[in-house]
C-alpha positions in Angstrom: -5.8 1.3 -5.0 -2.4 1.8 -6.6 0.4 -0.7 -7.1 0.5 -3.6 -4.6 3.7 -3.5 -2.5 5.8 -6.3 -1.2 8.8 -6.1 1.1 11.4 -8.8 1.1 13.2 -9.6 4.4 16.3 -11.8 4.7 15.4 -13.7 7.8 17.9 -16.5 6.9 16.9 -18.9 9.7 15.2 -18.9 13.1 17.6 -20.5 15.6 18.5 -17.5 17.9 22.2 -18.4 18.2 22.5 -18.6 14.4 20.8 -15.3 13.8 23.1 -13.7 16.3 26.3 -15.2 14.8 25.1 -14.3 11.3 25.0 -10.7 12.6 21.4 -10.3 11.3 20.8 -7.6 14.0 17.3 -8.9 14.2 15.5 -11.4 16.4 12.5 -13.5 15.5 10.4 -11.1 17.6 11.8 -8.2 15.6 10.8 -10.0 12.4 7.3 -10.8 13.7 6.7 -7.2 14.7 7.9 -5.9 11.3 5.8 -8.4 9.4 2.7 -7.5 11.5 3.3 -3.8 10.8 3.8 -4.3 7.1 0.6 -6.5 6.8 -1.3 -3.9 8.8 -0.4 -1.4 6.2 -1.5 -3.7 3.4 2.1 -4.6 2.4 2.8 -8.2 1.4 5.8 -9.9 3.1 8.4 -12.1 1.3 11.0 -13.9 3.3 14.4 -15.2 2.2 15.5 -18.3 4.1 18.8 -20.1 3.7 19.2 -23.8 2.8 22.1 -25.0 5.0 23.0 -21.8 6.8 26.2 -21.7 8.8 26.0 -22.2 12.6 23.2 -24.8 12.2 24.5 -28.4 12.6 24.2 -30.4 9.4 22.0 -33.0 11.1 19.5 -30.3 12.2 19.3 -28.4 8.9 16.0 -30.0 7.8 14.3 -29.4 11.1 15.4 -25.8 11.3 14.4 -25.1 7.7 10.9 -26.4 8.3 10.7 -24.4 11.6 11.9 -21.2 9.7 9.3 -21.7 6.9 6.5 -22.3 9.5 7.6 -19.3 11.5 7.5 -17.1 8.4 4.0 -18.4 7.5 2.8 -17.8 11.0 4.0 -14.2 10.7 2.0 -13.8 7.5 4.7 -14.1 4.9 3.0 -14.6 1.5 6.2 -15.9 -0.1 9.1 -17.9 1.3 12.1 -17.9 -1.1 14.6 -20.7 -0.3 18.2 -19.8 -1.2 21.1 -22.3 -0.9 23.9 -20.8 1.3 27.0 -20.4 -0.7 30.5 -19.0 -0.5 32.1 -16.3 -2.5 32.6 -13.4 -0.1 35.3 -15.0 2.1 33.0 -15.3 5.2 31.5 -18.6 4.3 34.9 -20.0 3.4 36.2 -18.9 6.8 33.2 -20.6 8.5 33.8 -23.7 6.4 37.4 -23.9 7.5 36.2 -23.8 11.1 33.6 -26.6 10.4 30.7 -24.0 11.0 29.4 -24.2 7.4 29.1 -26.8 4.7 27.7 -25.7 1.4 24.6 -27.7 0.3 25.0 -30.1 -2.5 22.5 -30.1 -5.4 20.9 -33.1 -3.7 20.6 -31.2 -0.4 18.9 -28.3 -2.2 16.4 -30.5 -3.9 15.7 -32.5 -0.8 15.1 -29.3 1.2 12.8 -27.9 -1.3 10.8 -31.2 -1.6 10.6 -31.4 2.2 9.2 -27.8 2.5 6.7 -28.3 -0.3 5.5 -31.6 1.2 5.1 -30.0 4.6 2.9 -27.3 3.0 0.6 -29.9 1.5 -0.7 -31.0 4.9 -4.3 -29.9 5.9 -3.0 -27.5 8.6 -0.4 -25.8 6.3 -2.8 -25.5 3.4 -5.1 -23.2 5.4 -2.7 -20.3 4.5 -1.7 -19.7 1.0 2.1 -19.3 1.0 4.1 -19.6 -2.2 7.4 -21.5 -1.8 10.1 -20.6 -4.2 13.5 -22.0 -4.8 16.0 -19.4 -5.8 19.2 -21.2 -6.7 20.9 -18.1 -8.0 24.1 -19.1 -9.8 25.4 -22.3 -8.2 28.2 -22.7 -10.7 30.8 -20.2 -11.7 30.9 -19.2 -15.3 
């Protein structure tokens, strides 16, 4: 059978306006078609989703993160890796100066992770086996 394959896709988030402004050059329909084609070929799908992405109002972050994880699960993603949005390349700092981005605090990251894990312990969500990972990368400069 060979080596199992997995393709990782940086979906980031599902609000259409945010995807467009992030210049993802991909819609949720594009993602769904790609995930379906990969699964049809026996390739596992991993999705990267941002905690506190820009262009999503702070008070809507939890709602959109849950919707993003649910969308990825519905598309057959086997793994959802949650990554806190962060600065460092100049773009996020520019967004922050325009009040379009606020970096998540450690408390925001833990709350988001706990929220996603709790939502996947419901009877409906547990019908599909999705691994939820928190990938904090380096949150502090060395």
